[in-house]
N, C-alpha and C positions, 0 to 999 in steps of 0.2 A: 594545100595544107601540107606542110613537111612532116614526114614520118619520123618518129624517134628511131634512131639507129640502135640495133641490138649491139651489145658490147662484143668485140671480136673475141672469138674463142681461141685459146692458145693452140698453136699448130704443132704437129709432129713432123719433122723434116728428116729425110735420110739422103745422104750422099753415098752412093754405092761404091763397091770396090772397082778400081780402074778409072774412076772419075778424078780429074785434076781440075781444081778451081784456083785461080789467082785473083786476089782482090779482097774486098770487104763484104762480110755477110752480117746482116741484122735479122734476128729471129725473135718472134713474139712468144714462141713456145719452146719445145725441146728440139734438139738437133743431134743426130747420130752421124758420125763420120767414119766410113769404112774405106774411103778413098784418100786423096791428098788435098789439103787446103794450105795454100801459101798466101798468107794475109791475115787479116784481123777478123774476129768474130765477136759480136755482142749479142748475147742470148738472154732473154728474160727467164728462161727455164733451165733445164739440165742439158749439158753437153756430154755425149758419150763418144769416146774414140775407141772403136773396135780394134781387134788385134791387127787387122790389115790397114787401119787408119793412121794418118800422119798429119800433123798440123805444125806449121812454122809461122810464128807471128805473135799476135796478142790475143788473149782470150779473156773476156769479161762475161761472167754468168752467175746464176744463182747457185748451181751445184755442178760438179763434174765427176766423171767416172772414166779414167784412162786405162786402156788395155794395150794401146799401140804406142807409136813414137810421137812425142810432143817436144818441140823445141820452141818455147814461148814464155812470155811474161803472162802470168795468169792471176786474175783477181776473181775470187769466188766468195760470194757473200755468206754461203752456208758451209757445205762439206765438199772437199775434193778427196777422191779415192784413187790411189794408184794400185791397180790390180797387179797380180804376180807377173804378167807379161809386159807391163808398162816399162817404157824407157823414157824418162823425163829429164830434160835439161832446161834450166831457166830459173826464174824467180817467181815464187808463189806468195800471194797475200791472201789469207783465208781465215775464216773463223774456226774451222776444224779441218784436220788432215788425217787421213788413214792411209797407211802404206802396208800392203800385204807382203809377206816374205817372198823374195824373188824379184820384186820390182826394183828397177834401177833409177836412182834419184841423184842428180848432180845439179846443185844450185843452192839457192837460199829459200827459206820459208819464214815469213813474218806472220805471226798469229795475232790477228786483231779482228774486231767486229767491224765489218765494212758497212757503211750506210746503204740502204736499199737504193738510193739514187745512183750508186755506181753502175747499176744495170738500168740504163736509161730506156724509157718507153720509146717505141719506134713509131714515128708519125705515120698516120694513114694517108698516103698520097692520093688516094681516090676520094677522100672526103672533100666535100666542097661546099 
């Protein structure tokens, strides 16, 4: 008799300082970047880029909080916050944008409500 699977709990993931990742990352929960990511990230939760963090690529997530350097096309379904130490270059599509004094922003911002399907669920490869 097959057991009913418990729903997967959202995870909290951290990429530490000095870590460099090239490629695509998919996350079911939240993700904090204090290292360097060159590539794309699709996150069902919140992405935090710390002061030592750097992302170059595409970011799709529910919410975002940038304190480091981000050169990316960003789609955020809820709120993106550029903290005072953030250096952002690229195009943002979001429902809400907050920019603290001191943050550097170079690019465009399109304010619109994104459908929740923009942040796609990540298939469970171990399910069978």
